[in-house]
MIGUKOL-803326 format. One record per residue (C-alpha): residue in one letter; z, x, y. Coordinates in steps of 0.1 Angstrom, whole numbers, plus 2048, in hexadecimal, padded with zeros to 3 digits. Layout:
REM residues N
AZXY;...
REM end
This chain:
REM residues 466
XFB5BEA78B;XFB2C0979A;XF8FC0A7B2;XF73C1A7A0;XF60C367AC;XF39C2B7AD;XF1EC3E7AA;XF00C2E7B5;XEE1C3A7AF;XEBEC2E7BD;XE9CC377B0;XE7FC307C8;XE63C1A7BA;XE6CC19796;XE63BFD781;XE78BEA766;XE67BF1745;XE6CC1A74B;XE88C1E735;XE84C27711;XEA3C12705;XE99BF6712;XE73BF8703;XE60C13714;XE54C286F1;XE3FC3B70A;XE5CC4A71F;XE77C6271B;XE96C5B72C;XEB5C66717;XECDC63734;XEC2C41741;XEC4C3671A;XEE7C4371D;XEF3C2D738;XEE2C12726;XEF8C18708;XF19C1D71C;XF10BF9730;XEFEBDE737;XED9BE0742;XECBBC1750;XEA9BB9748;XE9EB9D763;XEACBAF787;XE95BA97A3;XE92BBA7C2;XE91BA37E4;XE71BB87F4;XE56BC87E0;XE58BE27FB;XE72BFE804;XE85BF6827;XE88BD181E;XE93BD57F9;XEACBEF806;XEBFBD9824;XEC3BBA80B;XED1BCC7EF;XEE5BE0808;XEF0BC181A;XEF5BA57FE;XEDDB91811;XEB3B8E812;XEA1BA282D;XE99B8683F;XEBCB7C844;XEC6B9E852;XEA2BA2867;XE98BC1852;XE73BB6844;XE5CBD4846;XE5CBF7848;XE55C0A865;XE70BF587A;XE80C0A894;XEA4C0688C;XEBBBF1873;XEC5BD988C;XEEBBD087C;XEE8BAD876;XF00BB5856;XF18BD084A;XF0ABE8830;XF1EBE280D;XF27C07814;XF3AC00839;XF4EBE3825;XF56BF9805;XF63C1481F;XF73BFE830;XF88BF4810;XF90C1480B;XF70C2E7FD;XF67C50803;XF41C47809;XF24C61806;XEFEC5E80A;XEE6C737F8;XEBFC6E7FD;XEAFC5580A;XEBBC3681F;XE9DC2882F;XEACC0A843;XE91C1A85D;XE76C24865;XE6EC5085D;XE51C54868;XE4FC7287B;XE70C73884;XE95C71872;XEA2C4F869;XEBCC44882;XED8C3986C;XEE9C17873;XF04C1688E;XF25C1986C;XF15C1B84E;XF34C2483C;XF2AC48832;XF3EC6B83A;XF25C7A823;XEFFC75830;XEEDC90820;XECDC7B82C;XEABC8281C;XE86C70819;XE65C7A80A;XE60CA4802;XE4DCA6824;XE51CBD846;XE51CA085C;XE73CA9869;XE7DCCB879;XEA0CC6874;XEB8CAA868;XEA5CA5844;XEBFCB882A;XEAACB6811;XE8ECCC824;XEA5CE4835;XEB8CEC816;XE93CF2808;XE8CD05827;XEAED1E81C;XE9DD237FC;XE7FD3380C;XE68D19808;XE5ACFD820;XE4ECD980C;XE2CCD3820;XE21CFD81A;XE2DCF67F2;XE1ACD57ED;XDFCCDD801;XDFCD037EB;XE0ACF07CA;XDFFCCA7C9;XE23CC97C2;XE46CD17C7;XE57CE87B1;XE71CDD796;XE88CF27A4;XE84CE57C9;XE7ECC37BF;XE8CCA67D6;XE9AC977B3;XEACCB97A9;XEB9CBD7D0;XECAC9A7CF;XEDAC9F7AB;XEE6CC17BA;XEF7CB17D6;XF04C917C5;XF15CAB7AE;XF26CBD7C9;XF2FC9B7D5;XF3FC927B5;XF53CB87B0;XF60CB77D3;XF71C917CF;XF80C997AD;XFA1C9A7B6;XF9DC837D4;XFBAC687D9;XFA0C4E7E2;XF82C3C7CE;XF61C4A7DA;XF3FC367DC;XF20C507D6;XEFDC417E1;XEE5C567D0;XEBEC527DD;XEA6C677C8;XE7EC607D8;XE6DC607B7;XE59C4F7A7;XE49C487C7;XE27C557CE;XE17C6C7D4;XE1CC6F7AD;XE1FC947AE;XE38C9E792;XE3ECC5788;XE25CCE771;XE40CD4754;XE48CB4754;XE26CA3757;XE18CBA735;XE33CA2722;XE1CC84726;XDF8C7E716;XDE8C6972B;XDD3C5E710;XDF0C516FC;XE00C39713;XDF6C16716;XDEBC13737;XDEEBF6751;XDEEBD3749;XDCABC7751;XDAFBB1747;XD8DBA5752;XD8FB8E770;XDB1B9F782;XD98BAE79D;XD88B8E7A4;XDACB7E7A4;XDB7B977BF;XD9DB927D3;XDA6B6D7D5;XDCBB757E1;XDBEB8F7FE;XDE1B9880C;XDEBBBB813;XDEEBD37FB;XDF1BFB801;XDD3BFE7E5;XDB4BEC7E0;XDAFBDF7BE;XD9CBF27A7;XD90BF6781;XDADC0B76E;XD91C22762;XD89C28782;XDB1C2B78F;XDB6C48777;XDD3C2F76D;XDDCC3E74A;XDDFC5E762;XDF3C5077D;XE0CC42760;XE11C6574E;XE19C71776;XE33C54776;XE44C56754;XE46C7975B;XE58C7777F;XE70C5F76B;XE74C77751;XE7BC8E76E;XE96C7877E;XEA5C7075E;XEADC92758;XEBDC98777;XED0C77770;XEDEC8B755;XEECCA8769;XF01C8E77F;XF0CC7A764;XF19C9A750;XF25CA8771;XF3EC87774;XF4BC88751;XF4DCB3756;XF64CA177A;XF7DC8C762;XF6FC6F773;XF55C5A75F;XF6FC46750;XF7DC37775;XF56C36782;XF3CC1A785;XF1BC28780;XF03C1278C;XEDCC1C786;XEBAC0B795;XE9EC097AB;XE92BFA7CD;XE72BEB7C1;XE59BF17A5;XE34BFF7A6;XE15BEE79D;XE05C0D789;XDE5BFE781;XDF0BDF776;XDD6BC2781;XDC3BDD794;XDDDBE77AE;XDF0C0A7B4;XE0EC097C9;XE21BEE7DB;XE14BD27F3;XE14BAF7F3;XE1ABA27D1;XE34B9A7BD;XE2BBA0796;XE46BAB77E;XE38BD5781;XE40BCE7A7;XE5FBBA7A8;XE75BC278B;XE89BDD788;XEA1BF7775;XEC5BE7779;XEE1BF9762;XF04BF6768;XF21C0E756;XF48C12754;XF59C1C734;XF72C0572B;XF69BE9745;XF47BE0748;XF38BD3722;XF27BF2714;XF07BEE6FD;XEFEBCA70F;XED7BC6719;XEDABA3730;XEBAB91733;XECBB7B750;XEBCB7876F;XEC8B9278C;XEBEB9A7B3;XEC9BBB7C4;XED9BA67DB;XEF4BA17BE;XEFCBC77C0;XF12BC57DD;XF28BAA7D5;XF2FBB87B4;XF37BDC7C2;XF50BCA7DA;XF5EBB77BF;XF65BD17AB;XF6EBE77C5;XF8ABD27CE;XF7ABCC7F2;XF7BBA9803;XF5BB967F6;XF45B97815;XF34B7A82D;XF1DB64826;XF09B7A80A;XEEBB6C7F9;XEF3B837DB;XF0BB7B7C1;XF27B907AC;XF1FB9D78C;XF41BA7785;XF4CB8C768;XF27B96759;XF2FBB5757;XF4FBB874E;XF57B9873B;XF31B9272A;XF2DB71739;XF01B6A742;XEFCB6D766;XEF9B4B778;XEDAB4B78D;XEBEB34785;XEAAB47799;XEA0B677AA;XE88B687CA;XE72B847DF;XE66B80806;XE4AB9680F;XE4BB9183A;XE2FBA884B;XE43BC2835;XE24BDD839;XE31BF9857;XE21BED874;XE0EC1087C;XDF9C0485F;XDF7BE086B;XDE7BED88B;XDCFC0487D;XDBBBE5875;XDB8BEE84C;XDD1BD1844;XDDABAD84F;XDFCBA1851;XE09B8C836;XE26B7682D;XE2EB6F80A;XE4CB627F4;XE53B607CC;XE69B4C7BC;XE6FB4E797;XE85B3B77F;XE8CB41759;XE6CB3C750;XE4FB3976D;XE48B4E78B;XE36B3E7AB;XE2BB517C9;XE22B437E9;XE0AB597FD;XE15B43820;XDF4B3E831;XDDDB46815;XDC5B36801;XDD2B3A7E0;XDF3B3E7CD;XE00B477AB;XE12B38792;XE1AB4C770;XE2DB3F74C;XE41B5C74A;XE4AB55727;XE27B4F718;XE1AB69734;XE2EB8473A;XE12B99746;XE06B80762;XDE4B7B75D;XDE2B5475A;XDE5B4777B;XDEDB21777;XDF2B1979F;XDD0AFF797;XDDAAF5779;XDDCAD0772;XDF0AD4757;XE08AE876C;XE0CAD4788;XE2EAC2783;XE3DAE6782;XE2AAF77A0;XE36AD97B6;XE5CADF7A9;XE5BB007B0;XE4AB007D0;XE68AEA7D9;XE7EAFC7CF;XE73B207DF;XE71B0A801;XE94B007FA;XEA4B267F0;XE90B3180E;XE9EB1C82A;XEC3B24819;XEB8B4681C;XEBCB43846;XEDBB51852;XEEAB36869;XF03B52879;XF29B5387A;XF38B37878;XF3EB22894;XF64B198A2;XF72B068C0;XF78AE18C9;XF58AD68D7;
REM end
């Protein structure tokens, strides 16, 4: 089998419930709907940390963030504890390119240092739409070449105009890459890492006006949520507040508008792929690194929680004639599964010590994922500068989710969480102290402990006669 090209699109902070074809009647995503119709969509795909850098470290290696010593935002550098999947695919004959974020190391006030060998021969790095970097930020450099300046535009307008937006720039650069490699003899992989729908929730007005905030459903919230958040007490990027105080429907409208803008440019990329004659031999993967609370339970943004809005993300895979089309799969999937899947479908060696499991047979033969659980972890994950400010505490927490229940342990904290997702999909009723669920809680605690122990990296195999 010929090695497929791989178009790997990853948004930042997009919830799993933001695609019209998968049940959100309040959003317009015709191009993502098109991918759903052409491929397989996973409705229970979970990130391995609810914050950027550790999540990206996990899905780029197929290992847990704690295994590769990359547990927090704002780290000094990538620790080189495991090869990136792009490096492994490069070694298997791929030409690899990156457009947009990488975020395996901190970016505050500096251009992110690259890994020693990330496998990318094209590297057009971009982070947020800010002027924090005088040079080395390819997107900001492009905006300056167009006569604009990100900081001035944001200060004057309150948003970045659509024709200068990072989402459009990512699509433009991706289309250029696809066209340049149309006649190549080697397969290619392109990582397209769009910054939206990340905060500051500032879509261009032509997208924002498409949504009437009053007609949106608003967040999952009920009385008692603020008291529950106060009992947990773990760090979060925002303080719990009532949705009315948060103006949560307005945030939801902006968030939907940002995703519609992303969808429009995903469509441009897919059209360019078709026009170049490469669609039939290109695997397209669409996903996000983690979700967004968006007012659920009184919270905005992200931090030390594991609610569905924060840990469940979109995951769609399409490859005409090879991957089952129009299939919606409800089996449990981790983002660690992406690396071994790409390695197998790309004809590369399987990698060593991966926590992820290849989904190749699930995608091509229609089998069910064989996972009985997924896990996620939060180990002092906020940027050390935020922790040093004194506004936040250092928290450690883990999530274990099987086909029915979700267990969350805030290590060293006064409370935990147990939710029956079959009967309580929006996670309102914490059964942690419910006597009727004591046996389920104890079973899940032991299973979660076992899974955490098995995530430990034993190091390379030892050989020799001692």
